[in-house]
All heavy atoms as TSV, in Angstrom:
chain	resi	resn	atom	element	x	y	z
A	1	MET	N	N	7.837	-9.300	0.995
A	1	MET	CA	C	8.681	-8.830	2.073
A	1	MET	C	C	8.305	-9.572	3.354
A	1	MET	O	O	7.159	-9.616	3.743
A	1	MET	CB	C	8.490	-7.319	2.251
A	1	MET	CG	C	9.155	-6.779	3.494
A	1	MET	SD	S	8.811	-5.036	3.768
A	1	MET	CE	C	10.160	-4.352	2.872
A	2	ALA	N	N	9.275	-10.147	4.003
A	2	ALA	CA	C	9.030	-10.867	5.250
A	2	ALA	C	C	9.328	-9.951	6.429
A	2	ALA	O	O	10.392	-9.342	6.504
A	2	ALA	CB	C	9.900	-12.105	5.318
A	3	PHE	N	N	8.381	-9.824	7.330
A	3	PHE	CA	C	8.567	-8.993	8.515
A	3	PHE	C	C	9.209	-9.811	9.619
A	3	PHE	O	O	8.961	-11.001	9.755
A	3	PHE	CB	C	7.225	-8.459	9.025
A	3	PHE	CG	C	6.608	-7.436	8.117
A	3	PHE	CD1	C	5.359	-7.651	7.579
A	3	PHE	CD2	C	7.266	-6.267	7.814
A	3	PHE	CE1	C	4.768	-6.708	6.769
A	3	PHE	CE2	C	6.691	-5.314	6.995
A	3	PHE	CZ	C	5.434	-5.539	6.470
A	4	ARG	N	N	9.995	-9.141	10.434
A	4	ARG	CA	C	10.548	-9.760	11.638
A	4	ARG	C	C	9.608	-9.503	12.803
A	4	ARG	O	O	10.003	-9.149	13.890
A	4	ARG	CB	C	11.922	-9.185	11.944
A	4	ARG	CG	C	12.961	-9.504	10.900
A	4	ARG	CD	C	14.294	-8.937	11.278
A	4	ARG	NE	N	14.235	-7.479	11.163
A	4	ARG	CZ	C	15.219	-6.672	11.524
A	4	ARG	NH1	N	16.316	-7.132	12.043
A	4	ARG	NH2	N	15.092	-5.369	11.388
A	5	PHE	N	N	8.314	-9.653	12.560
A	5	PHE	CA	C	7.308	-9.310	13.559
A	5	PHE	C	C	7.430	-10.208	14.778
A	5	PHE	O	O	7.419	-11.421	14.688
A	5	PHE	CB	C	5.909	-9.419	12.955
A	5	PHE	CG	C	4.836	-8.860	13.836
A	5	PHE	CD1	C	4.668	-7.498	13.935
A	5	PHE	CD2	C	4.012	-9.687	14.560
A	5	PHE	CE1	C	3.686	-6.960	14.750
A	5	PHE	CE2	C	3.036	-9.165	15.374
A	5	PHE	CZ	C	2.873	-7.802	15.467
A	6	ASN	N	N	7.555	-9.575	15.912
A	6	ASN	CA	C	7.669	-10.251	17.189
A	6	ASN	C	C	6.251	-10.537	17.699
A	6	ASN	O	O	5.385	-9.683	17.628
A	6	ASN	CB	C	8.416	-9.315	18.148
A	6	ASN	CG	C	8.702	-9.915	19.489
A	6	ASN	OD1	O	7.890	-10.656	20.025
A	6	ASN	ND2	N	9.843	-9.592	20.029
A	7	ARG	N	N	6.013	-11.705	18.208
A	7	ARG	CA	C	4.676	-12.047	18.715
A	7	ARG	C	C	4.304	-11.239	19.950
A	7	ARG	O	O	3.145	-11.114	20.282
A	7	ARG	CB	C	4.595	-13.532	19.030
A	7	ARG	CG	C	4.639	-14.368	17.795
A	7	ARG	CD	C	4.489	-15.807	18.128
A	7	ARG	NE	N	4.690	-16.576	16.914
A	7	ARG	CZ	C	4.325	-17.803	16.760
A	7	ARG	NH1	N	3.735	-18.444	17.745
A	7	ARG	NH2	N	4.545	-18.429	15.635
A	8	LYS	N	N	5.269	-10.687	20.620
A	8	LYS	CA	C	4.999	-9.882	21.814
A	8	LYS	C	C	4.748	-8.437	21.394
A	8	LYS	O	O	5.622	-7.766	20.863
A	8	LYS	CB	C	6.189	-9.935	22.770
A	8	LYS	CG	C	5.974	-9.128	24.027
A	8	LYS	CD	C	7.176	-9.257	24.944
A	8	LYS	CE	C	6.966	-8.489	26.212
A	8	LYS	NZ	N	7.266	-7.076	26.079
A	9	THR	N	N	3.542	-7.978	21.625
A	9	THR	CA	C	3.185	-6.590	21.332
A	9	THR	C	C	3.184	-5.821	22.637
A	9	THR	O	O	2.466	-6.164	23.575
A	9	THR	CB	C	1.805	-6.518	20.651
A	9	THR	OG1	O	1.853	-7.277	19.443
A	9	THR	CG2	C	1.420	-5.096	20.337
A	10	ASN	N	N	4.004	-4.780	22.705
A	10	ASN	CA	C	4.127	-3.980	23.932
A	10	ASN	C	C	3.022	-2.958	24.074
A	10	ASN	O	O	2.609	-2.648	25.185
A	10	ASN	CB	C	5.486	-3.270	23.958
A	10	ASN	CG	C	6.643	-4.237	23.933
A	10	ASN	OD1	O	6.558	-5.342	24.446
A	10	ASN	ND2	N	7.729	-3.830	23.305
A	11	VAL	N	N	2.561	-2.407	22.950
A	11	VAL	CA	C	1.553	-1.357	22.998
A	11	VAL	C	C	0.772	-1.347	21.685
A	11	VAL	O	O	1.315	-1.621	20.627
A	11	VAL	CB	C	2.204	0.030	23.268
A	11	VAL	CG1	C	3.172	0.407	22.183
A	11	VAL	CG2	C	1.178	1.120	23.472
A	12	VAL	N	N	-0.533	-1.058	21.799
A	12	VAL	CA	C	-1.402	-0.884	20.624
A	12	VAL	C	C	-2.033	0.496	20.743
A	12	VAL	O	O	-2.509	0.871	21.807
A	12	VAL	CB	C	-2.501	-1.970	20.569
A	12	VAL	CG1	C	-3.438	-1.732	19.396
A	12	VAL	CG2	C	-1.891	-3.357	20.500
A	13	PHE	N	N	-2.016	1.244	19.646
A	13	PHE	CA	C	-2.524	2.611	19.661
A	13	PHE	C	C	-3.317	2.856	18.382
A	13	PHE	O	O	-2.883	2.474	17.298
A	13	PHE	CB	C	-1.351	3.597	19.737
A	13	PHE	CG	C	-1.762	5.038	19.773
A	13	PHE	CD1	C	-2.108	5.638	20.959
A	13	PHE	CD2	C	-1.804	5.791	18.610
A	13	PHE	CE1	C	-2.490	6.972	21.000
A	13	PHE	CE2	C	-2.182	7.126	18.639
A	13	PHE	CZ	C	-2.532	7.711	19.835
A	14	GLU	N	N	-4.484	3.503	18.492
A	14	GLU	CA	C	-5.261	3.894	17.317
A	14	GLU	C	C	-5.168	5.409	17.164
A	14	GLU	O	O	-5.512	6.155	18.079
A	14	GLU	CB	C	-6.724	3.475	17.444
A	14	GLU	CG	C	-7.533	3.820	16.206
A	14	GLU	CD	C	-8.973	3.349	16.275
A	14	GLU	OE1	O	-9.361	2.721	17.276
A	14	GLU	OE2	O	-9.718	3.625	15.315
A	15	ASP	N	N	-4.687	5.872	15.995
A	15	ASP	CA	C	-4.553	7.309	15.779
A	15	ASP	C	C	-5.862	7.923	15.270
A	15	ASP	O	O	-6.856	7.225	15.075
A	15	ASP	CB	C	-3.368	7.627	14.865
A	15	ASP	CG	C	-3.560	7.199	13.413
A	15	ASP	OD1	O	-4.701	6.903	12.981
A	15	ASP	OD2	O	-2.547	7.164	12.683
A	16	HIS	N	N	-5.864	9.221	15.040
A	16	HIS	CA	C	-7.093	9.916	14.647
A	16	HIS	C	C	-7.541	9.577	13.226
A	16	HIS	O	O	-8.658	9.884	12.849
A	16	HIS	CB	C	-6.936	11.427	14.839
A	16	HIS	CG	C	-6.053	12.108	13.848
A	16	HIS	ND1	N	-4.680	12.109	13.951
A	16	HIS	CD2	C	-6.354	12.791	12.723
A	16	HIS	CE1	C	-4.177	12.774	12.932
A	16	HIS	NE2	N	-5.161	13.200	12.173
A	17	PHE	N	N	-6.684	8.935	12.431
A	17	PHE	CA	C	-7.065	8.461	11.102
A	17	PHE	C	C	-7.683	7.067	11.142
A	17	PHE	O	O	-8.210	6.586	10.156
A	17	PHE	CB	C	-5.863	8.424	10.161
A	17	PHE	CG	C	-5.297	9.760	9.827
A	17	PHE	CD1	C	-4.050	10.121	10.293
A	17	PHE	CD2	C	-6.005	10.671	9.055
A	17	PHE	CE1	C	-3.507	11.359	9.985
A	17	PHE	CE2	C	-5.478	11.916	8.747
A	17	PHE	CZ	C	-4.222	12.260	9.217
A	18	GLY	N	N	-7.560	6.382	12.292
A	18	GLY	CA	C	-8.062	5.021	12.416
A	18	GLY	C	C	-7.009	3.960	12.186
A	18	GLY	O	O	-7.308	2.768	12.222
A	19	PHE	N	N	-5.744	4.358	11.952
A	19	PHE	CA	C	-4.661	3.388	11.802
A	19	PHE	C	C	-4.351	2.776	13.164
A	19	PHE	O	O	-4.377	3.471	14.179
A	19	PHE	CB	C	-3.389	4.038	11.269
A	19	PHE	CG	C	-3.481	4.542	9.863
A	19	PHE	CD1	C	-3.215	5.866	9.580
A	19	PHE	CD2	C	-3.817	3.697	8.816
A	19	PHE	CE1	C	-3.279	6.346	8.280
A	19	PHE	CE2	C	-3.886	4.171	7.516
A	19	PHE	CZ	C	-3.626	5.495	7.248
A	20	LEU	N	N	-4.035	1.498	13.174
A	20	LEU	CA	C	-3.561	0.837	14.391
A	20	LEU	C	C	-2.048	0.785	14.346
A	20	LEU	O	O	-1.455	0.365	13.340
A	20	LEU	CB	C	-4.105	-0.589	14.495
A	20	LEU	CG	C	-5.561	-0.727	14.882
A	20	LEU	CD1	C	-5.940	-2.206	14.956
A	20	LEU	CD2	C	-5.840	-0.058	16.216
A	21	TRP	N	N	-1.426	1.224	15.408
A	21	TRP	CA	C	0.022	1.198	15.551
A	21	TRP	C	C	0.377	0.149	16.595
A	21	TRP	O	O	-0.207	0.129	17.680
A	21	TRP	CB	C	0.532	2.568	15.985
A	21	TRP	CG	C	0.318	3.623	14.941
A	21	TRP	CD1	C	-0.821	4.340	14.729
A	21	TRP	CD2	C	1.260	4.053	13.967
A	21	TRP	NE1	N	-0.640	5.211	13.680
A	21	TRP	CE2	C	0.628	5.060	13.194
A	21	TRP	CE3	C	2.575	3.701	13.667
A	21	TRP	CZ2	C	1.282	5.697	12.150
A	21	TRP	CZ3	C	3.213	4.348	12.638
A	21	TRP	CH2	C	2.571	5.331	11.884
A	22	LEU	N	N	1.314	-0.727	16.277
A	22	LEU	CA	C	1.749	-1.792	17.171
A	22	LEU	C	C	3.207	-1.563	17.525
A	22	LEU	O	O	4.073	-1.541	16.638
A	22	LEU	CB	C	1.597	-3.160	16.502
A	22	LEU	CG	C	0.231	-3.460	15.896
A	22	LEU	CD1	C	0.284	-4.722	15.059
A	22	LEU	CD2	C	-0.808	-3.568	16.977
A	23	GLY	N	N	3.484	-1.404	18.794
A	23	GLY	CA	C	4.855	-1.270	19.260
A	23	GLY	C	C	5.329	-2.604	19.782
A	23	GLY	O	O	4.695	-3.201	20.649
A	24	THR	N	N	6.447	-3.095	19.255
A	24	THR	CA	C	6.986	-4.393	19.644
A	24	THR	C	C	8.463	-4.238	19.994
A	24	THR	O	O	9.016	-3.151	19.914
A	24	THR	CB	C	6.852	-5.425	18.500
A	24	THR	OG1	O	7.800	-5.117	17.481
A	24	THR	CG2	C	5.452	-5.447	17.920
A	25	ASP	N	N	9.108	-5.346	20.336
A	25	ASP	CA	C	10.554	-5.340	20.558
A	25	ASP	C	C	11.318	-5.452	19.243
A	25	ASP	O	O	12.546	-5.427	19.246
A	25	ASP	CB	C	10.955	-6.470	21.503
A	25	ASP	CG	C	10.504	-6.202	22.924
A	25	ASP	OD1	O	10.338	-5.019	23.288
A	25	ASP	OD2	O	10.314	-7.171	23.677
A	26	SER	N	N	10.596	-5.574	18.121
A	26	SER	CA	C	11.258	-5.648	16.811
A	26	SER	C	C	10.849	-4.495	15.901
A	26	SER	O	O	11.035	-4.557	14.699
A	26	SER	CB	C	10.970	-6.994	16.145
A	26	SER	OG	O	9.588	-7.179	15.959
A	27	GLY	N	N	10.279	-3.422	16.463
A	27	GLY	CA	C	9.964	-2.244	15.671
A	27	GLY	C	C	8.552	-1.732	15.881
A	27	GLY	O	O	7.803	-2.200	16.741
A	28	LEU	N	N	8.190	-0.766	15.050
A	28	LEU	CA	C	6.883	-0.122	15.077
A	28	LEU	C	C	6.157	-0.481	13.787
A	28	LEU	O	O	6.723	-0.381	12.699
A	28	LEU	CB	C	7.064	1.394	15.171
A	28	LEU	CG	C	5.812	2.258	15.182
A	28	LEU	CD1	C	4.989	2.001	16.443
A	28	LEU	CD2	C	6.190	3.733	15.074
A	29	TYR	N	N	4.903	-0.912	13.899
A	29	TYR	CA	C	4.126	-1.359	12.749
A	29	TYR	C	C	2.825	-0.577	12.676
A	29	TYR	O	O	2.214	-0.290	13.697
A	29	TYR	CB	C	3.818	-2.859	12.863
A	29	TYR	CG	C	5.063	-3.698	12.884
A	29	TYR	CD1	C	5.770	-3.904	14.056
A	29	TYR	CD2	C	5.542	-4.270	11.717
A	29	TYR	CE1	C	6.925	-4.664	14.075
A	29	TYR	CE2	C	6.701	-5.036	11.725
A	29	TYR	CZ	C	7.388	-5.229	12.909
A	29	TYR	OH	O	8.534	-5.966	12.919
A	30	ARG	N	N	2.403	-0.243	11.454
A	30	ARG	CA	C	1.132	0.442	11.232
A	30	ARG	C	C	0.227	-0.460	10.402
A	30	ARG	O	O	0.616	-0.960	9.351
A	30	ARG	CB	C	1.332	1.755	10.491
A	30	ARG	CG	C	0.029	2.560	10.410
A	30	ARG	CD	C	0.169	3.754	9.525
A	30	ARG	NE	N	0.074	3.291	8.125
A	30	ARG	CZ	C	0.349	4.039	7.072
A	30	ARG	NH1	N	0.776	5.253	7.217
A	30	ARG	NH2	N	0.216	3.552	5.869
A	31	TYR	N	N	-0.992	-0.674	10.899
A	31	TYR	CA	C	-1.973	-1.502	10.202
A	31	TYR	C	C	-3.125	-0.613	9.764
A	31	TYR	O	O	-3.718	0.099	10.570
A	31	TYR	CB	C	-2.464	-2.620	11.120
A	31	TYR	CG	C	-3.430	-3.549	10.451
A	31	TYR	CD1	C	-3.045	-4.347	9.389
A	31	TYR	CD2	C	-4.743	-3.623	10.884
A	31	TYR	CE1	C	-3.937	-5.207	8.767
A	31	TYR	CE2	C	-5.649	-4.482	10.265
A	31	TYR	CZ	C	-5.229	-5.269	9.208
A	31	TYR	OH	O	-6.111	-6.103	8.592
A	32	ASP	N	N	-3.447	-0.656	8.466
A	32	ASP	CA	C	-4.507	0.194	7.925
A	32	ASP	C	C	-5.796	-0.570	7.635
A	32	ASP	O	O	-6.700	-0.051	7.007
A	32	ASP	CB	C	-4.032	0.904	6.659
A	32	ASP	CG	C	-3.716	-0.056	5.517
A	32	ASP	OD1	O	-3.956	-1.272	5.638
A	32	ASP	OD2	O	-3.220	0.432	4.480
A	33	GLY	N	N	-5.884	-1.794	8.100
A	33	GLY	CA	C	-7.051	-2.624	7.829
A	33	GLY	C	C	-6.813	-3.599	6.689
A	33	GLY	O	O	-7.590	-4.529	6.498
A	34	HIS	N	N	-5.732	-3.369	5.930
A	34	HIS	CA	C	-5.413	-4.232	4.799
A	34	HIS	C	C	-3.975	-4.719	4.811
A	34	HIS	O	O	-3.698	-5.853	4.457
A	34	HIS	CB	C	-5.668	-3.503	3.473
A	34	HIS	CG	C	-7.080	-3.053	3.300
A	34	HIS	ND1	N	-8.099	-3.921	2.995
A	34	HIS	CD2	C	-7.635	-1.829	3.421
A	34	HIS	CE1	C	-9.233	-3.243	2.921
A	34	HIS	NE2	N	-8.976	-1.973	3.180
A	35	SER	N	N	-3.062	-3.846	5.187
A	35	SER	CA	C	-1.648	-4.221	5.154
A	35	SER	C	C	-0.914	-3.678	6.374
A	35	SER	O	O	-1.348	-2.733	7.022
A	35	SER	CB	C	-0.991	-3.715	3.867
A	35	SER	OG	O	-1.094	-2.315	3.776
A	36	LEU	N	N	0.209	-4.310	6.639
A	36	LEU	CA	C	1.053	-3.962	7.774
A	36	LEU	C	C	2.312	-3.281	7.241
A	36	LEU	O	O	3.006	-3.824	6.381
A	36	LEU	CB	C	1.424	-5.244	8.533
A	36	LEU	CG	C	1.960	-5.146	9.934
A	36	LEU	CD1	C	0.952	-4.505	10.868
A	36	LEU	CD2	C	2.319	-6.531	10.445
A	37	ILE	N	N	2.586	-2.070	7.722
A	37	ILE	CA	C	3.765	-1.310	7.315
A	37	ILE	C	C	4.783	-1.364	8.455
A	37	ILE	O	O	4.455	-1.059	9.602
A	37	ILE	CB	C	3.413	0.167	7.017
A	37	ILE	CG1	C	2.299	0.271	5.983
A	37	ILE	CG2	C	4.655	0.944	6.598
A	37	ILE	CD1	C	2.637	-0.267	4.633
A	38	GLU	N	N	5.998	-1.739	8.128
A	38	GLU	CA	C	7.056	-1.918	9.120
A	38	GLU	C	C	7.925	-0.662	9.220
A	38	GLU	O	O	8.327	-0.088	8.212
A	38	GLU	CB	C	7.910	-3.100	8.682
A	38	GLU	CG	C	9.096	-3.398	9.536
A	38	GLU	CD	C	9.901	-4.546	8.963
A	38	GLU	OE1	O	10.212	-4.550	7.760
A	38	GLU	OE2	O	10.229	-5.439	9.744
A	39	ASN	N	N	8.224	-0.243	10.437
A	39	ASN	CA	C	9.163	0.846	10.710
A	39	ASN	C	C	10.201	0.310	11.674
A	39	ASN	O	O	9.857	-0.096	12.789
A	39	ASN	CB	C	8.457	2.044	11.347
A	39	ASN	CG	C	7.434	2.666	10.437
A	39	ASN	OD1	O	7.784	3.449	9.585
A	39	ASN	ND2	N	6.180	2.307	10.602
A	40	GLN	N	N	11.468	0.322	11.255
A	40	GLN	CA	C	12.532	-0.179	12.114
A	40	GLN	C	C	13.703	0.783	12.130
A	40	GLN	O	O	13.863	1.613	11.225
A	40	GLN	CB	C	13.007	-1.549	11.637
A	40	GLN	CG	C	11.976	-2.616	11.850
A	40	GLN	CD	C	12.548	-3.987	11.638
A	40	GLN	OE1	O	13.329	-4.193	10.731
A	40	GLN	NE2	N	12.162	-4.912	12.483
A	41	TYR	N	N	14.523	0.646	13.158
A	41	TYR	CA	C	15.730	1.450	13.276
A	41	TYR	C	C	16.698	1.101	12.152
A	41	TYR	O	O	16.908	-0.056	11.828
A	41	TYR	CB	C	16.403	1.216	14.630
A	41	TYR	CG	C	17.752	1.876	14.742
A	41	TYR	CD1	C	17.854	3.257	14.813
A	41	TYR	CD2	C	18.910	1.123	14.760
A	41	TYR	CE1	C	19.095	3.877	14.902
A	41	TYR	CE2	C	20.150	1.733	14.850
A	41	TYR	CZ	C	20.235	3.103	14.907
A	41	TYR	OH	O	21.456	3.707	15.001
A	42	ASP	N	N	17.262	2.135	11.543
A	42	ASP	CA	C	18.267	1.970	10.498
A	42	ASP	C	C	19.386	2.970	10.782
A	42	ASP	O	O	19.176	4.180	10.715
A	42	ASP	CB	C	17.654	2.227	9.126
A	42	ASP	CG	C	18.625	2.056	7.978
A	42	ASP	OD1	O	19.850	1.962	8.210
A	42	ASP	OD2	O	18.162	2.033	6.830
A	43	VAL	N	N	20.555	2.474	11.104
A	43	VAL	CA	C	21.685	3.320	11.468
A	43	VAL	C	C	22.039	4.299	10.355
A	43	VAL	O	O	22.573	5.379	10.621
A	43	VAL	CB	C	22.903	2.458	11.874
A	43	VAL	CG1	C	23.467	1.708	10.692
A	43	VAL	CG2	C	23.970	3.302	12.542
A	44	PHE	N	N	21.721	3.977	9.113
A	44	PHE	CA	C	22.058	4.830	7.973
A	44	PHE	C	C	20.933	5.789	7.575
A	44	PHE	O	O	21.086	6.553	6.630
A	44	PHE	CB	C	22.439	3.969	6.769
A	44	PHE	CG	C	23.620	3.078	7.043
A	44	PHE	CD1	C	23.454	1.715	7.189
A	44	PHE	CD2	C	24.888	3.609	7.195
A	44	PHE	CE1	C	24.534	0.894	7.456
A	44	PHE	CE2	C	25.975	2.802	7.471
A	44	PHE	CZ	C	25.807	1.435	7.600
A	45	ASP	N	N	19.814	5.759	8.296
A	45	ASP	CA	C	18.669	6.616	7.981
A	45	ASP	C	C	18.347	7.483	9.187
A	45	ASP	O	O	17.811	7.009	10.187
A	45	ASP	CB	C	17.466	5.756	7.599
A	45	ASP	CG	C	16.234	6.571	7.228
A	45	ASP	OD1	O	16.276	7.826	7.292
A	45	ASP	OD2	O	15.223	5.947	6.881
A	46	GLU	N	N	18.649	8.773	9.102
A	46	GLU	CA	C	18.425	9.672	10.237
A	46	GLU	C	C	16.949	9.888	10.535
A	46	GLU	O	O	16.591	10.402	11.598
A	46	GLU	CB	C	19.106	11.017	10.001
A	46	GLU	CG	C	18.542	11.810	8.846
A	46	GLU	CD	C	19.303	13.097	8.586
A	46	GLU	OE1	O	20.523	13.123	8.784
A	46	GLU	OE2	O	18.652	14.074	8.189
A	47	ASN	N	N	16.057	9.480	9.633
A	47	ASN	CA	C	14.614	9.621	9.845
A	47	ASN	C	C	13.962	8.349	10.383
A	47	ASN	O	O	12.746	8.322	10.570
A	47	ASN	CB	C	13.930	10.036	8.543
A	47	ASN	CG	C	14.384	11.397	8.080
A	47	ASN	OD1	O	14.424	12.333	8.865
A	47	ASN	ND2	N	14.750	11.507	6.820
A	48	SER	N	N	14.766	7.308	10.629
A	48	SER	CA	C	14.183	6.071	11.153
A	48	SER	C	C	13.866	6.234	12.640
A	48	SER	O	O	14.285	7.205	13.281
A	48	SER	CB	C	15.136	4.897	10.938
A	48	SER	OG	O	16.244	4.954	11.819
A	49	ILE	N	N	13.134	5.267	13.183
A	49	ILE	CA	C	12.832	5.310	14.617
A	49	ILE	C	C	14.141	5.149	15.400
A	49	ILE	O	O	15.103	4.573	14.885
A	49	ILE	CB	C	11.780	4.250	15.012
A	49	ILE	CG1	C	12.268	2.824	14.741
A	49	ILE	CG2	C	10.462	4.501	14.287
A	49	ILE	CD1	C	11.313	1.744	15.211
A	50	PRO	N	N	14.217	5.663	16.635
A	50	PRO	CA	C	15.485	5.664	17.372
A	50	PRO	C	C	15.984	4.283	17.801
A	50	PRO	O	O	17.185	4.083	17.963
A	50	PRO	CB	C	15.215	6.542	18.587
A	50	PRO	CG	C	13.752	6.723	18.657
A	50	PRO	CD	C	13.174	6.409	17.326
A	51	ASN	N	N	15.081	3.329	18.004
A	51	ASN	CA	C	15.467	1.937	18.276
A	51	ASN	C	C	14.261	1.047	18.015
A	51	ASN	O	O	13.163	1.539	17.787
A	51	ASN	CB	C	16.034	1.761	19.693
A	51	ASN	CG	C	15.028	2.025	20.763
A	51	ASN	OD1	O	13.994	1.367	20.838
A	51	ASN	ND2	N	15.296	3.004	21.621
A	52	ASN	N	N	14.458	-0.262	18.045
A	52	ASN	CA	C	13.379	-1.185	17.686
A	52	ASN	C	C	12.492	-1.589	18.844
A	52	ASN	O	O	11.474	-2.238	18.629
A	52	ASN	CB	C	13.959	-2.435	17.020
A	52	ASN	CG	C	14.379	-2.157	15.600
A	52	ASN	OD1	O	13.852	-1.274	14.945
A	52	ASN	ND2	N	15.337	-2.915	15.122
A	53	SER	N	N	12.846	-1.247	20.064
A	53	SER	CA	C	12.023	-1.596	21.213
A	53	SER	C	C	11.050	-0.449	21.488
A	53	SER	O	O	11.431	0.597	22.005
A	53	SER	CB	C	12.898	-1.862	22.433
A	53	SER	OG	O	12.098	-2.252	23.523
A	54	VAL	N	N	9.773	-0.640	21.115
A	54	VAL	CA	C	8.756	0.396	21.256
A	54	VAL	C	C	7.798	-0.005	22.377
A	54	VAL	O	O	7.115	-1.021	22.290
A	54	VAL	CB	C	7.987	0.604	19.936
A	54	VAL	CG1	C	6.910	1.657	20.092
A	54	VAL	CG2	C	8.947	0.963	18.807
A	55	ASN	N	N	7.787	0.790	23.447
A	55	ASN	CA	C	6.977	0.484	24.624
A	55	ASN	C	C	5.839	1.462	24.853
A	55	ASN	O	O	4.984	1.228	25.696
A	55	ASN	CB	C	7.862	0.432	25.863
A	55	ASN	CG	C	8.864	-0.691	25.777
A	55	ASN	OD1	O	8.501	-1.834	25.574
A	55	ASN	ND2	N	10.136	-0.358	25.898
A	56	SER	N	N	5.846	2.592	24.147
A	56	SER	CA	C	4.765	3.559	24.281
A	56	SER	C	C	4.623	4.317	22.961
A	56	SER	O	O	5.577	4.458	22.208
A	56	SER	CB	C	5.031	4.531	25.431
A	56	SER	OG	O	6.196	5.289	25.179
A	57	ILE	N	N	3.411	4.792	22.702
A	57	ILE	CA	C	3.117	5.557	21.497
A	57	ILE	C	C	2.218	6.714	21.897
A	57	ILE	O	O	1.241	6.522	22.620
A	57	ILE	CB	C	2.401	4.693	20.433
A	57	ILE	CG1	C	3.261	3.491	20.045
A	57	ILE	CG2	C	2.053	5.516	19.210
A	57	ILE	CD1	C	2.523	2.475	19.183
A	58	ILE	N	N	2.557	7.903	21.439
A	58	ILE	CA	C	1.708	9.075	21.671
A	58	ILE	C	C	1.487	9.785	20.341
A	58	ILE	O	O	2.266	9.634	19.409
A	58	ILE	CB	C	2.299	10.043	22.710
A	58	ILE	CG1	C	3.643	10.595	22.245
A	58	ILE	CG2	C	2.403	9.398	24.064
A	58	ILE	CD1	C	4.170	11.734	23.092
A	59	GLU	N	N	0.426	10.542	20.268
A	59	GLU	CA	C	0.121	11.329	19.079
A	59	GLU	C	C	-0.063	12.778	19.512
A	59	GLU	O	O	-0.794	13.058	20.450
A	59	GLU	CB	C	-1.142	10.802	18.409
A	59	GLU	CG	C	-1.545	11.556	17.169
A	59	GLU	CD	C	-2.793	10.982	16.507
A	59	GLU	OE1	O	-3.560	10.256	17.175
A	59	GLU	OE2	O	-2.992	11.269	15.320
A	60	ASP	N	N	0.606	13.689	18.794
A	60	ASP	CA	C	0.347	15.103	19.016
A	60	ASP	C	C	-0.107	15.710	17.694
A	60	ASP	O	O	-0.407	14.995	16.756
A	60	ASP	CB	C	1.575	15.810	19.608
A	60	ASP	CG	C	2.759	15.861	18.666
A	60	ASP	OD1	O	2.614	15.500	17.475
A	60	ASP	OD2	O	3.835	16.275	19.112
A	61	ASN	N	N	-0.165	17.009	17.603
A	61	ASN	CA	C	-0.667	17.623	16.379
A	61	ASN	C	C	0.290	17.484	15.195
A	61	ASN	O	O	-0.073	17.784	14.075
A	61	ASN	CB	C	-1.004	19.106	16.610
A	61	ASN	CG	C	0.194	19.904	17.067
A	61	ASN	OD1	O	1.219	19.357	17.420
A	61	ASN	ND2	N	0.051	21.207	17.071
A	62	LEU	N	N	1.513	16.996	15.422
A	62	LEU	CA	C	2.468	16.762	14.353
A	62	LEU	C	C	2.508	15.312	13.880
A	62	LEU	O	O	3.058	15.022	12.836
A	62	LEU	CB	C	3.878	17.178	14.804
A	62	LEU	CG	C	4.057	18.650	15.166
A	62	LEU	CD1	C	5.453	18.913	15.684
A	62	LEU	CD2	C	3.746	19.530	13.974
A	63	GLY	N	N	1.965	14.387	14.665
A	63	GLY	CA	C	1.965	12.984	14.245
A	63	GLY	C	C	2.178	12.009	15.373
A	63	GLY	O	O	1.913	12.303	16.528
A	64	ILE	N	N	2.681	10.824	15.013
A	64	ILE	CA	C	2.864	9.702	15.926
A	64	ILE	C	C	4.320	9.632	16.387
A	64	ILE	O	O	5.233	9.822	15.594
A	64	ILE	CB	C	2.512	8.373	15.228
A	64	ILE	CG1	C	1.040	8.339	14.875
A	64	ILE	CG2	C	2.907	7.155	16.046
A	64	ILE	CD1	C	0.122	8.159	16.050
A	65	TYR	N	N	4.506	9.352	17.658
A	65	TYR	CA	C	5.842	9.151	18.209
A	65	TYR	C	C	5.857	7.881	19.036
A	65	TYR	O	O	4.956	7.652	19.828
A	65	TYR	CB	C	6.265	10.337	19.089
A	65	TYR	CG	C	6.401	11.602	18.290
A	65	TYR	CD1	C	5.341	12.483	18.181
A	65	TYR	CD2	C	7.576	11.877	17.623
A	65	TYR	CE1	C	5.454	13.635	17.422
A	65	TYR	CE2	C	7.696	13.019	16.858
A	65	TYR	CZ	C	6.637	13.899	16.761
A	65	TYR	OH	O	6.736	15.013	16.007
A	66	GLY	N	N	6.875	7.040	18.844
A	66	GLY	CA	C	7.001	5.800	19.601
A	66	GLY	C	C	7.962	5.947	20.737
A	66	GLY	O	O	8.766	6.816	20.791
């Protein structure tokens, strides 16, 4: 799988599990130390992120939000 990873990273966040989250202009990515998981907006998926431009990331007791 080829990622559309943008070289410009807007935000880097480490969650309480130790995952690194990267917010870019091409989506939200999670790095677990071995692989990169891509999260992007999908008009046909109501559970996808709201858009691909991620400028901030916060974590609450329910999880990660971009």
